[in-house]
C-alpha positions as CSV (number, residue, x, y, z in Angstrom):
1,M,36.6,-31.3,-19.5
2,D,39.0,-28.6,-18.9
3,P,37.3,-25.7,-16.7
4,T,39.8,-22.8,-18.5
5,L,38.6,-24.1,-22.1
6,A,34.5,-23.3,-20.5
7,A,33.5,-19.6,-22.7
8,E,32.1,-17.0,-21.6
9,P,27.9,-16.4,-21.8
10,S,27.2,-13.6,-24.1
11,G,24.3,-12.5,-25.4
12,I,21.7,-11.7,-22.2
13,L,23.6,-13.8,-19.5
14,G,26.7,-12.2,-20.9
15,W,24.9,-8.2,-20.1
16,I,23.3,-9.9,-17.5
17,S,26.7,-11.6,-15.5
18,Q,28.0,-8.0,-16.0
19,Y,25.5,-5.5,-15.7
20,G,23.4,-7.3,-13.1
21,N,24.6,-6.1,-9.3
22,V,24.1,-2.4,-11.2
23,V,20.6,-3.2,-11.9
24,F,19.9,-5.4,-8.8
25,F,21.3,-2.1,-6.6
26,F,18.5,0.0,-8.5
27,A,15.8,-2.3,-8.4
28,Q,16.5,-2.4,-4.6
29,I,16.2,1.3,-4.3
30,I,13.0,1.8,-6.2
31,Y,11.3,-1.0,-3.9
32,W,12.7,0.5,-0.7
33,F,10.9,4.0,-2.2
34,G,7.9,1.6,-2.8
35,I,7.3,0.5,0.8
36,L,8.5,4.2,2.3
37,V,4.9,5.8,0.3
38,F,3.2,2.3,0.7
39,F,2.7,3.0,4.5
40,G,3.6,6.9,4.7
41,Y,-0.7,5.7,2.5
42,A,-1.8,3.5,4.7
43,V,-0.5,6.0,7.4
44,A,-2.7,8.8,6.1
45,Q,-5.3,6.9,5.8
46,Y,-5.2,5.3,9.6
47,K,-5.8,8.4,10.4
48,R,-8.5,9.2,8.1
49,W,-10.6,6.6,9.6
50,V,-9.6,7.9,13.4
51,N,-10.8,10.9,12.8
52,F,-13.7,9.8,11.5
53,Q,-13.9,7.6,14.1
54,M,-13.8,10.3,17.1
55,G,-15.5,12.9,14.8
56,V,-12.5,15.2,14.4
57,G,-11.0,17.3,11.6
58,K,-12.7,16.9,7.9
59,S,-12.9,13.2,8.3
60,G,-15.2,13.7,11.8
61,E,-17.4,16.8,10.1
62,L,-18.2,14.1,8.1
63,R,-19.6,11.9,10.5
64,K,-21.5,15.1,11.7
65,A,-23.0,15.8,9.2
66,E,-24.4,11.9,8.1
67,E,-25.8,11.4,12.1
68,T,-28.0,14.7,11.4
69,A,-28.9,14.2,7.6
70,G,-30.1,10.2,9.2
71,G,-31.0,12.1,12.7
72,S,-30.9,9.3,15.3
73,K,-34.1,6.5,13.0
74,T,-35.2,4.2,15.9
75,V,-34.9,0.5,14.4
76,S,-37.5,-1.4,15.7
77,V,-36.8,-4.7,16.1
78,D,-40.4,-6.2,15.4
79,E,-40.5,-5.2,12.0
80,F,-37.1,-7.8,11.6
81,V,-38.2,-10.3,13.5
82,E,-41.5,-12.9,12.6
């Protein structure tokens, strides 16, 4: 078969072959922006957790309130051992 006689794709395949690179370019920009937002959110959550564990900042105040509300109870091991 002569390759010069092959018809150009039409419909969706023609549109993708013509504009596919443009769509891919914008999809890649959106993807990397999403990754940036996701990692920023992860860092913020990790910072909140560290502050809670260290007892500093706004999250650390929650831990202090939790300790004072519950008191420092000691759990008797004999209750759970038969």
